[in-house]
N, C-alpha and C positions, 0 to 999 in steps of 0.2 A: 656974955663973952662968947665969941665964936669958937668952935672946935678947930684945933689944928688940922690942916689938910696937908696931904703929901702927894707929890707927883714925881714920877720917874720919866726919863726921856722917852720919846716915842720909840717904837721898836727899831726904826732905822737909825737911831742914834747910838745903839749898842750892838756889838757883835758878841754873841755868846757861843762859846765852844765847850762842850762837855769833855771832861778829862777824868773818866772813871767816876769817883765820888765827888770830885771837884768840878768847878766850872771856871773857865777863864772868861772874863767880861772885859771887852775892849770898849771904853767910853770914847767915842769919836770926838766929842767936843773938847775933852782935856788931853786926849792922846795917851791916857793911862790905862793899863791893863790891871784888873783886880782878879785875884783868885778867891773864890767864895765856895760855900757849900749850900745845900738846900736849907732853908726855903728861899734864899735870896733871889734866884732867877724867877721863881714863882711870884714873889712879891713884886719884882720889877715888872713882870708881865701884867699883874693885876692893876698896876698904876701907870702903865705905858701911855704917856701923853695926856693923862687925865688926873685931875685932882680928886683924891679920896680921903675921907675922914678915917680916923682910927676905927670907929664903929663899923663903917662900911667894909674896911679890910678885914676886921675880926669876923664879921658875918660871912664874908666871902670864903674864909678859911674854916668856918665852923668852930671858932674859938669860944670857949666859955669865958665868963667875966674874970675868973681867976687865972686864965691863961694869957690875958692881954699884956701882962707885964713883960713877957718875953718878946711880944710883938713890938712893944714900945722900944725895948732895948735894940732890936734889929733895926728899926726905923731910925733911931738916933744914930746908930753906927753908919747907916747908909747916908744919912744927911752929912755926917762928919767927914766921910770920904768923898762926898760930892756926887754920888750916884742918884740921890733923891733930893728934891727941894721940899722945904716945909714953909707953910704960910699960915 
């Protein structure tokens, strides 16, 4: 069974504006603005227009095996709100 892969829109598909500890992310395709905190902008940047596995993302952020649960939760949330695709 193949690992789930995740992809965020290419950088030109999002407009990210920092607001102190928050970030406003305008998703051009849906016309929706999302208010998020770190590490969401960093995750989106790591997947911008490219399919990435959970392992590749965890490695990119230096996460240990016991820290991957939080990454899965964030990815599931991003898929749920339409900022990330899963396949």
